[in-house]
N, C-alpha and C positions, 0 to 999 in steps of 0.2 A: 441240555440247554435246548435243542429242536424243538422242543413239546412246549418250552416258555414262548422261544421265541413265534411261533407258531402264532399260539394267543395273542402276540402284543403283534403281528400282521392283520391278524382277525380284527383287532379295534382300530384300528388303522385305516382298517375296509370301511368301517362301520361307520367312525366317523368322518372320511372321506364322503359320503354320501350324505351324511348329514348335512356335510359344508356349504355356508351360506353362498351365492357366487357375489363376483364382485361387479359391481357398474361397470362395463367397459365403453370408454370414447371409441368410436368409430376407428378402424386402422387401414389404411390402402392397402397394406397383403392381405394378396388373399391366395390362403392356401387351397388345392385341389387334394381332393382325397380323393385316392383311386383303392378299390375293392384289390385286397390283398399284398399290398404297401404299406409298412408303417408309413406315418408321415411323422418326419422329425423338422420339428422351432427351433432356433441356434441362435443365442443373442446375448450381450451382457447383462449381467444382472441387472433384475430391476426394469429391463425396457418393455417389461408387459407379457413376456410370453405365458405366465401365471392364468395372468387374466386374458388374454385370448382365450387361451385353451376354459376357461370359463365360460366363452362366450360359445365355444364349439360343443358345450355338453348343455348349454341352455337348451340350445338348437336342439339337441337332438331327443332332451325329453318332449319342448314343444310339439317334435314330429311324431309324441306315442313313446318312446325308448321310457320302458323299466325305469325308472333310476337305481334300481338293486340289481340293472343291466349293466351300469356302468361304474368299472373297476377306478378308482382313482387312488395312486401311492403318492409322496412327497419323500423323495429317499435323501433330502435333509431334514427327515423328521427324525428327532433324535430316538425313539423309538427305536429308528431299525438301522441303530449303529453299527450293532453286530451282523448285520446284514451282509453275507459276501456271496462270491459269485456261487459257489456250491452251495447257498441258501435257499438261490433265485426260486427254485423249484416247490420251495412252502408257501410263496407268491397265491400262485396256482390253488395250490391243494388247501391253503388257509379259504380261500373266494370259493372254493365249489364245495367245502366244510360247511359253510355259507348257507349256500345255495343250491344243493345236492340236485335238486331238480334241470337246473339247469345244464347241467353237465350234457352234450353233442345233442340241446336241443333246442336250443337259444344264441342269438349271438350276446358277442359280450366286448362291452366298446372299455378299452383299458388304457390309462391316462398315465403316465408317471413322469415324473418333473424332476430333471437334474440327474438322470438315471445315471449317467457318465458315473457318479460317484462309485458305482460299481463296478468291476474290471470285469472286460471279458461280458457285459454286459449284452454285447450283440449275438452273444451265443444264444443265452438265453431269448432274446425277441425274435429271432430267426426259429428256434424252436416251436415255441407255441406255437407261432403263427403255422407251423405245418400242420400243428396237431390239433390245438383249439379252431373252432368256426369264432374268431375274432377280427376285432379294427382295433389297430395300437397307434397313437400319440405320442410322443415324447417330446420332450423340452429340457435341451443343456446349455452350458453355459463354457461349451468346448469347441472350436471350429476340427478339432481332430474328427468330430463327429459327421464332416464333410467328406473326409479324406479314402482315400482309394481302398486304405485296409479293413474299413469300416462296409464299403460297399464289398469288398470279395466276402466279407464275413457275412454279409445279409444274403448273399447271392441275388444282388438285384430286388430285394424285397424293400425297400426304404427310398420315399422319397424326403431329401431335406432343404428344407425354407431359409433364409435367415431372415430375423429382427432385431430393430434397432430403437432407440427412444424414437421419440414424436420429429419426423419431416414437421416441414414448418407448416406444409397443409396443415397435418396432424394437429401442430400445437392450435391450430386456427381450432379446427372441428372439437378440440377437447375444450375450448373455451368459449364453444357455441356461434363459433363466427363464419358466416358464410362469403365465401370470394365468389362470385359466380361471373363477373363480367369490370372491367378496367376502368371504370367509371371513375369522377374525378373523388366522388365519395368515400370509394370502396379503394382506389389508389391509395388516400393517407388514410383513412384506416390500416389496409397494408401494412403502410410503413409504421405506423405508431406501433402493430405488434411485433413486428419484426425487433424493435427495438427491445420490447419487453422479451421473447424470443433470445436474443443475444444476455440477456439479464439471466434469465430463466433456466435457459436450456432444455433439451428435452428427457430428460429421465420426469415418465407418468406422475410419479408421487410428488414430488415436488412443486408441482405447477400451479398450487396457488393456497402456499405456504407461502409465509413469511419469510424475509431475505435469511437471519436469523434461524429460522428453523432448517429453512433449504440447506445451507453452508454445513449446518450440522450431519442431515441427513445423506450429503455427498459424500462430509471427511467418512460419516461409518460403510458407505457403500465403498469407497476406497477401502479401509481398512478390512472388510472382512475381504475383498475381491481381493487384492496380496498374499493375505494369511490362506483364505481358504483355496482362491484358482492357481494360488502360486506357490506359496511355503508349502502347504501343507497336500495340495498333490502331486505336485516331483518332489518331495522332499529334501527341499533345499535346505542343504548346510550351514550355509552362512544368510539367513534371511536377514538382517540385517542391510548387507550388502543390495539385495535386490529393493529392499525399499528404501535406501539413498539413491537408485540410481531410479528408482520410477519418479523420486523428489527432483531429481536434474531434470530430467527428460520434459517433464508435466511445467519447470521452471523455464522451460527452453523451447515449447512446443514450437512448430512446424517452423523448424531450425535445420539445419544439415546437423548430422554428426556426422561421426566416424567412430569404429571401435576404438581406434588406437584412442580418442581424447576421452571415451568414456571408461577407456579403463585407466586413464589415468588422472581423472577425476577421481576413481575407488581407490588406484594408490596412493594419492592424497589423502584421502579419510581412515588410510592404514588396512584400507581393505586388502585383503591375498587371494586375489579370484584370478583366472589367465581367460586371455582373452575372448578363447572358446566357449566361458562357462557365459559370459557375457553375451555371444550371438544366442546361446542357447535362451538365458533372462529374455532376450528381445523378442525369439520366436515365440515365448510362453506368455507372455505381454498380448501379443498380435493372436496366440490359440483361445484366451481369454475376453477375445473382444474387446481390452481394454486401451495399448497401445497400438496405434499402424505404421509401418516402417514405408517409406512410398521410393521407390530405388530410380535411378535415370533412365529415359527411355536410354535404350542401347540391345542391338542383333546380337551381340554377344553377350551371355550371361556372365560372365566369368570380371569381365569389365564393368558391368551395372554391380556387381557384388563389390570387387573394389571400388566405386567411386563411395561418396558418402550420402548418407540417405536420409530423409525429410522422415521426422517424428510427427504421428497426430493420434490426437486423444478422442475417444467415442464420445467427449461430450465437451461442450467449451467450456460449458459456465461448473460440470466438475473441475476442470484449469481452474478457473475463478477462485474453487470454494477451500484445493489443495494448496496451489501454490503460495510461498510466504511475500511473495512481493504487494506491495499497495496497489501495484500500478502494472497491470497486466499487460505486454504490448499488444493493443485491441487490433493494431496491424494481422496481428499472427492470430487472433482470437478469430475475424473473421476468414481468416486462410483457413485453419480447425474447421469450421464452421461450413465454406462450402466444401471440404475435404468429405466430411461424414454425409453430406447430402449428395457427393458426386456416388462416394462407395456404396450411399443406399441401392445404388442402381446397376455397379459395374466392380468389381476391385479389380480389373486390369486399369490401375490408376498411376502415370508415370508423372517425376519430371524431366525438362525439355531444356536443353543447351544446346548452343546455336553451334556453327564452328567456331566464330567468333565469340563464343563464352557469356555470352547473353543468353540469360535463364526466363524461362517461361515455366510458371506455378504447377503447372497438368497436362498433359498429354490425357486425353480419356481416350482406349478404345470401346466403340459401343457396341451392341448387341448383331446391329444390322452390317458391321464391319466400317463402320464410318471413324472416322478420329476427329476428335475434338478439344481444340487450344482453349483453353481458361487462365487466362490472367489474374491474380486479387490484387486489389488497389484500393484501400480504404477509401483516399481521394486524389483526382488528376486536375485540382484546380494548379498547384502549383507546374511550371514549365519542365521543368527539370524531373519533376516526376511522371506530366505526359508524356516529353521525349523517351526518356528511356523504358515505359512501359510497350510505345507502341515501334518502338524500335524492336527490341526482344520478337516481339509478336510477326513483325514482317519479315524478319528472318527465318524464324520458325516458319512460317506460310511459305514461304519460297522454299525455301529447302523442302520442306516436306509436300510441296507441291498440296496447299489447300487454300480454297479462294475467301473463305470466314473465320474467323478467330472471335472470341467473348474477352472484352474486359469486366468483374463484377467490380460493381463498385458501391459503397453505402449510400449515396444516392442520387447520384451522376446517369442519365441518360442521351443518347447520344448513337448515331450512326458514321460511322467516320470509311472515306476510302482512300484508300493508302497503292501502291503498287500492286501488291499479291491480289487485292479484292476489297473487299469488307472489313472493320472491329466494328462489332457490335457495343457500345461500354452500355450494360445495363445495371440497375439496382439489388443486389441479393436476393431480397425476396421476391422477386420478379425472378431473376433464374431460378431459383429454389422451387416458383409453382411452378415451371416448365420445364422442369426436370423431372415432375412426376409421370407425363405424359411417354415420357423416355424407359422407364421400368419397364422390365421383363416380364411377361406375364406367368 
């Protein structure tokens, strides 16, 4: 069996070196490669990780690296389905059987896509980094690759980076639009493109597809993600329950949910799953970069866990394609857009409830220690809406001793003076472009 597998791995390696590189639109993510450390790029399926790695391989070749010095394996390749942890040494054996003269004489650049499919992969990577002259690049669709357990197993020999679907700036770049100054023309262009972004979303592959093909592609993503990243990866005994829960949360995106409510919904569908199991499903959704939980801002972890959580999706257009409703709540979709933009710069995102039970959509803890209050509102034209949003932010600013806050809208811009300081009302597209400057290097 091992001889057959060895020959299969050799063929996959040779095929990988004949691989045609994909054209890559420029991404804002800047991965820094440090000698002696594996570079790990993590994110939801189809967000552009492999294409980003193609770009790195292209640059290596431009810098004079022999293509035969690049070892590229995709662990989703069905020819590798029989490969287990104990067989991973065959990867190195196969490579050096193809190129024996490179052993101990030349640096090898290893690119391993979706390596989390192999249990205990980190032990193999740690070993070859100690025994071979190599630089390792890894992609994966599991947030566990950021975990302390992985860091411990790698003994500090890895740096992880998160990749998300296109931000609004990346969407503009992919559509060959340059926003370099706030001229009237550029602002009109950006507003028009934001409408397109709201419709199309951030997955690179769907940027130029027709609506019908986009929906079909999104549905394929959803099915693959649910089955490969949840049901198969975690050997879920009741697959229909996790599918029904995913649909329920998608239908009610950007809303508050409790375990009890979700449990009651699944019980009504005759699913016999415990509340603990539902909690596990939510953790697995987040691990796959599919659905995210946002907790209430509270110093007590116990109280935060006890309160309802708000649920957001990795991509608002994916929500449109999966939800059964003809009209998805557009205000909730805008809130989801702002969440993903914020999640692109930090994972420290919460919702805030004042002592008088008024709510602010997001309180964000930035890398520099600052706090940012963000309220999302499609339009503030109605006086009732205006008063509600201003009152919630004013109270939150007073309680948190903040002098500024933000209201993100579809098309309004103004600066409001309140007793606590200033509230900046700004368009979603403008807010998203300004967020690019807050990304951690």
